[in-house]
MARNU-158967 format. One record per residue: x, y, z of N, C-alpha, C in turn; residue number from 0; residue in three letters. Coordinates in pm, whole numbers, plus 50000, padded with zeros to 5 digits. Each point is the difference from the previous one (the first is absolute). Layout:
   n_xx   n_yy   n_zz  ca_xx  ca_yy  ca_zz   c_xx   c_yy   c_zz  resi  resn
      X      Y      Z      X      Y      Z      X      Y      Z   NUM   ALA
...
# end
This chain:
   n_xx   n_yy   n_zz  ca_xx  ca_yy  ca_zz   c_xx   c_yy   c_zz  resi  resn
  77473  94394  03070  49860  50033  50001  49988  50152  50006     0   MET
  49918  50057  49912  49986  50146  50003  49896  50041  50104     1   ASN
  49994  50128  50019  49915  50056  50106  49852  49972  49977     2   ARG
  49951  50010  49876  49857  49978  49975  49962  49853  50020     3   SER
  50091  49907  49970  49973  49858  50023  49993  49971  50149     4   THR
  50086  50060  50079  49998  49976  50144  49874  50055  50065     5   SER
  49939  50102  49943  49874  50054  50054  49881  49913  49959     6   LYS
  50009  49932  49884  49890  49917  49950  49985  49873  50083     7   LYS
  50109  49944  50050  49993  49875  50075  49916  50015  50127     8   ILE
  50024  50103  50085  49912  50015  50117  49854  50027  49961     9   PRO
  49978  50072  49891  49864  50027  49955  49930  49871  49958    10   LEU
  50072  49913  49930  49944  49871  49959  49967  49916  50123    11   ILE
  50087  50000  50098  49975  49924  50123  49878  50054  50073    12   ILE
  49993  50132  50014  49886  50062  50069  49870  49969  49925    13   VAL
  50001  50012  49868  49880  49970  49921  49961  49852  50013    14   CYS
  50098  49911  49997  49972  49857  50013  49938  49968  50135    15   SER
  50056  50057  50106  49946  49978  50134  49858  50056  50009    16   VAL
  49977  50116  49943  49867  50061  50003  49899  49913  49925    17   LEU
  50037  49949  49884  49910  49912  49924  49969  49873  50080    18   VAL
  50101  49941  50062  49978  49880  50081  49908  50028  50118    19   LEU
  50016  50115  50063  49913  50036  50113  49856  50017  49953    20   MET
  49980  50063  49886  49865  50020  49946  49938  49864  49967    21   ILE
  50076  49913  49936  49950  49866  49968  49963  49923  50127    22   LEU
  50080  50012  50103  49971  49932  50127  49869  50050  50060    23   TYR
  49981  50132  50003  49878  50058  50057  49878  49955  49919    24   VAL
  50011  50002  49868  49889  49956  49915  49970  49853  50025    25   VAL
  50105  49917  50006  49982  49857  50025  49930  49978  50134    26   PHE
  50044  50068  50105  49942  49984  50133  49855  50047  50005    27   GLN
  49962  50090  49911  49862  50048  49996  49905  49896  49942    28   SER
  50051  49916  49912  49915  49904  49930  50024  49855  50039    29   PHE
  50112  49971  50063  50034  49862  50034  50064  49992  50138    30   PHE
  49996  49883  50057  50066  49974  50127  50036  49853  50008    31   GLY
  50083  49966  50093  50038  49862  50022  49943  49955  50134    32   PHE
  49942  49880  50003  49944  49946  50123  50047  49858  50018    33   TYR
  50033  49967  50124  50042  49865  50033  49883  49924  50061    34   GLU
  49989  49874  49965  49894  49914  50053  50044  49943  50134    35   VAL
  49915  50014  50100  50023  49941  50132  49890  49899  50025    36   TYR
  50037  49879  50032  49902  49894  50025  49971  49923  49873    37   GLY
  49916  49897  50015  49971  49910  49889  49856  50007  49953    38   ASN
  49926  50103  50039  49858  50004  49965  49975  50015  49850    39   SER
  50099  50044  49924  49983  50015  49856  50069  49889  49922    40   MET
  50045  49896  50071  50063  49886  49936  49891  49919  49929    41   SER
  50023  49950  49884  50127  49985  49930  50036  50114  49906    42   PRO
  49909  50095  49973  50029  50106  49903  50117  50088  50044    43   ALA
  50000  50039  50127  50107  50084  50054  50065  49927  50116    44   LEU
  50130  50001  50003  50074  49930  50104  50054  50098  50103    45   GLN
  50009  49954  50124  50051  50082  50109  50140  50051  49967    46   GLU
  50023  50126  50031  50126  50073  49982  50032  50034  49855    47   HIS
  49912  49966  49906  50020  50049  49864  49959  50146  49995    48   GLU
  50062  50075  49911  49972  50142  49985  49936  50022  49864    49   ILE
  49891  50077  49999  49924  50023  49877  49989  50148  49970    50   TYR
  49997  50030  49872  49977  50135  49953  49850  50024  50000    51   LEU
  49959  50111  50062  49858  50031  50014  49970  50131  49929    52   VAL
  49896  49998  49919  49953  50120  49933  49914  50080  50097    53   GLN
  50039  50125  50025  49923  50086  50090  49893  50076  49921    54   LYS
  49915  50073  50073  49899  50087  49940  49910  49924  49902    55   ASN
  49946  49889  50046  49916  49916  49916  49859  50059  49994    56   VAL
  49949  50015  49879  49867  50058  49983  49889  49896  50001    57   ASN
  50031  49879  49957  49896  49897  49996  50059  49866  50040    58   SER
  49915  49918  50058  50041  49866  50041  49907  49899  49935    59   LEU
  50055  49881  49981  49921  49889  49949  50009  49885  50099    60   GLU
  49899  49916  49998  50004  49880  50082  50123  49920  49960    61   ARG
  50078  49956  50097  50122  49925  49971  50127  50082  50012    62   GLY
  49989  50133  49999  50118  50085  50019  50058  49977  50138    63   ASP
  50131  50010  50010  50068  49992  50129  50032  50143  50042    64   ILE
  49949  50039  50117  50017  50138  50045  50084  50008  50128    65   VAL
  50063  50114  50015  50073  50035  50121  49920  50111  50066    66   VAL
  49969  49984  50129  49923  50103  50069  50044  50010  50145    67   PHE
  49984  50118  50054  50030  50023  50141  49867  50002  50074    68   TYR
  49986  49914  50099  49878  49994  50079  50024  50078  50129    69   HIS
  49937  50118  50015  50029  50085  50116  49964  49938  50135    70   PRO
  49893  49921  50006  49964  49937  50127  50102  49894  50039    71   ASP
  50049  49926  49902  50098  49894  50025  50142  50056  50008    72   GLU
  50020  50120  49946  50129  50067  49995  50107  49914  49934    73   GLN
  49963  49946  49884  50091  49915  49925  49965  50009  49851    74   ILE
  50099  49975  49916  49979  49994  49856  49980  49854  49961    75   THR
  49895  49975  49922  49966  49866  49954  50015  49990  49849    76   PHE
  50022  49878  49953  49992  49968  49858  49898  49887  49988    77   ILE
  49890  50027  49930  49891  49903  49985  49941  50009  49860    78   LYS
  49915  49903  49968  49935  49995  49869  49857  50055  50010    79   ARG
  49962  50081  49902  49865  50055  49993  49904  49888  49958    80   VAL
  49899  49978  50084  49899  49898  49972  49866  50067  49970    81   ILE
  49962  50097  50082  49873  50068  49983  50019  50148  49974    82   GLY
  49927  50050  49901  49999  50142  49966  49874  50064  50057    83   LEU
  49991  50131  49999  49880  50065  50054  49871  49940  49943    84   PRO
  49907  49973  50089  49868  49942  49971  49999  49850  49980    85   ASN
  50117  49936  49994  50004  49854  49989  49954  49936  50131    86   ASP
  49948  49879  49989  49967  49920  50117  50100  49884  50004    87   ILE
  50077  49994  50108  50105  49898  50015  49954  49900  50105    88   VAL
  50023  49871  49970  49963  49892  50091  50100  49887  49983    89   GLU
  50026  49927  50108  50082  49880  49992  49918  49884  50054    90   ILE
  49988  49896  49919  49929  49880  50043  50055  49880  49925    91   LYS
  50000  49887  50066  50047  49874  49942  50140  50014  49940    92   GLN
  50089  50070  50074  50140  50021  49959  50016  50078  49870    93   ASN
  49901  50078  49963  50006  50082  49878  49961  50143  50032    94   ARG
  50057  50092  49926  49965  50141  50011  49899  50032  49890    95   VAL
  49893  50070  50040  49896  50040  49906  49989  50151  50000    96   PHE
  49987  50057  49881  49973  50143  49986  49873  50010  49916    97   VAL
  49901  50067  50057  49870  50015  49933  49943  49864  49959    98   ASN
  50012  49903  50092  49948  49864  49987  50070  49917  49892    99   GLU
  50112  50048  49948  50077  49925  49901  50133  49958  50063   100   GLN
  50034  49871  49987  50129  49953  50051  50112  50072  49926   101   ALA
  50099  50045  50076  50112  50073  49942  50106  49900  49955   102   VAL
  50047  50015  49877  50111  49918  49950  50127  50056  50063   103   ASN
  50065  49921  50084  50117  50046  50075  50120  49908  49976   104   GLU
  50061  50008  49883  50115  49912  49974  50120  50031  50089   105   PRO
  50000  50116  50062  50110  50044  50086  49988  49950  50143   106   TYR
  49887  49944  50039  49976  49956  50137  50066  49865  50025   107   VAL
  50057  49985  50121  50054  49870  50039  49891  49895  49990   108   LYS
  50035  49885  49950  49903  49892  49979  49971  49924  50130   109   LYS
  49882  49937  50004  49958  49912  50110  49998  50069  50136   110   ASN
  49953  50122  50003  49990  50071  50128  49863  49976  50064   111   GLN
  49999  49995  50130  49874  49997  50075  49972  50145  50040   112   LYS
  49904  50060  49932  49969  50141  50020  49869  50013  50078   113   ILE
  50006  50073  50108  49883  50021  50083  49895  50082  49923   114   LYS
  49874  49959  50013  49891  50073  49935  49996  50144  50051   115   ASP
  49955  50088  49911  49989  50143  50033  49869  50048  49941   116   TYR
  49914  50052  50084  49866  50041  49954  50009  50112  49897   117   LYS
  49899  50009  49915  50003  50102  49894  50006  50142  50057   118   PRO
  50088  50081  49940  50009  50142  50036  50005  50082  49872   119   VAL
  49936  50116  50004  50004  50093  49886  50114  50098  50024   120   ARG
  50080  50020  49897  50112  50094  50007  49944  50141  49980   121   VAL
  50018  50088  50098  49946  50136  49987  50075  50081  49893   122   PRO
  49936  50103  49952  50064  50092  49904  50129  50053  50061   123   ALA
  50101  50017  49919  50127  50054  50046  50087  49901  50076   124   GLY
  49964  49870  49995  50073  49896  50071  50026  49881  49908   125   ASN
  50091  49913  50046  50022  49872  49934  50009  49893  50108   126   ILE
  49983  49875  49960  50014  49884  50087  50123  49925  49951   127   PHE
  50094  49972  50092  50125  49934  49961  50019  49869  50075   128   VAL
  50069  49907  49934  50038  49873  50061  50146  49973  49965   129   LEU
  50065  49920  50084  50131  49947  49965  49981  49875  49915   130   GLY
  50099  49966  49919  49989  49880  49917  50002  49872  50083   131   ASP
  50064  50004  50115  49994  49888  50095  49879  50028  50089   132   ASP
  49882  49985  49941  49874  50045  50061  49979  49943  50139   133   VAL
  50035  49876  50021  49977  49936  50130  50084  50062  50111   134   ALA
  50115  50057  49966  50091  50055  50101  50009  50152  50000   135   GLN
  49938  50065  49905  50017  50144  49981  49921  50084  50101   136   SER
  50061  50110  50040  49934  50103  50080  49960  50107  49900   137   TYR
  49868  50019  49980  49955  50084  49889  49865  50063  50031   138   ASP
  49923  50034  49898  49872  50070  50020  49902  49923  50088   139   SER
  50014  49870  50007  49913  49923  50090  50028  50035  50145   140   ARG
  50122  50046  50026  50042  50033  50137  49992  50150  50030   141   ASP
  50054  50083  49910  50008  50143  50028  49901  50084  49920   142   PHE
  49916  49935  49921  49895  50072  49928  50044  50049  49863   143   GLY
  49917  50084  49945  50023  50052  49865  50121  50093  49999   144   MET
  50058  50015  49882  50114  50089  49980  49950  50121  49923   145   VAL
  50019  50116  50058  49959  50123  49933  50094  50030  49884   146   ARG
  49944  50049  49891  50081  50030  49881  50111  50099  50030   147   MET
  49977  50093  50092  50104  50100  50028  50113  49943  50086   148   ASP
  49990  49876  50045  50110  49935  50072  50099  49934  49903   149   TRP
  49958  49984  49876  50082  49926  49903  50120  50084  49957   150   ILE
  50118  49941  50015  50123  50066  49961  50037  49968  49856   151   GLU
  49955  49886  49950  50029  49963  49862  49966  49855  49974   152   GLY
  50034  49956  49880  49975  49860  49966  50122  49942  49930   153   LYS
  50017  49871  50023  50108  49926  49937  49948  49956  49865   154   ILE
  50082  50018  49898  49961  49951  49868  49990  49849  50006   155   LYS
  49925  49941  49911  49974  49856  50004  50127  49920  50021   156   GLN
  49994  49910  50097  50115  49918  50038  49975  49857  49956   157   VAL
  50103  49936  49944  49994  49856  49973  49906  49960  49890   158   GLY
  49973  50088  49907  49910  49966  49889  50072  50026  49868   159   SER
  50001  49904  49912  50065  50017  49871  49916  50083  49904   160   ASP
  49870  49998  50017  49914  50068  49904  49955  50138  50048   161   ASP
  50037  50038  50122  49965  50133  50051  49856  50014  50041   162   GLY
  49922  49895  49992  49859  50006  50037  49982  49956  50144   163   GLU
  49887  50040  50060  49968  49957  50137  49938  49864  49996   164   HIS
# end
């Protein structure tokens, strides 16, 4: 091996490590991994499964699964967006209603006995979240609305072949 070849090998290694470090930092800026604890999102998400979460989300849709840190509860939650700002959310007769329309929830566990919840308007800058196991979930009915600035990211659609909510 000549002298110039022996100098190129460390340079290639240094450049490769630098590129990998840059890719890691960029990845961490836009994505994260989160593990599910508990069964409140069953059947869509299972306990101890790990999901890739898109960070820095600019917009949310009803049905999105979000990861957020609740400062009062001092815990990170994974829940489904049910109500957006200005929506009126209500639970009656074992069904969830948004703006007086029953929500199609194919992801919800079947045959649940869900306690009624009086209508509430979601304030600007907030969302209303529920777990898919609505009868057992600790969610906005318990800890209130989730502020948009608490949201760490959202999980891309899980368990759907067509990519639709």
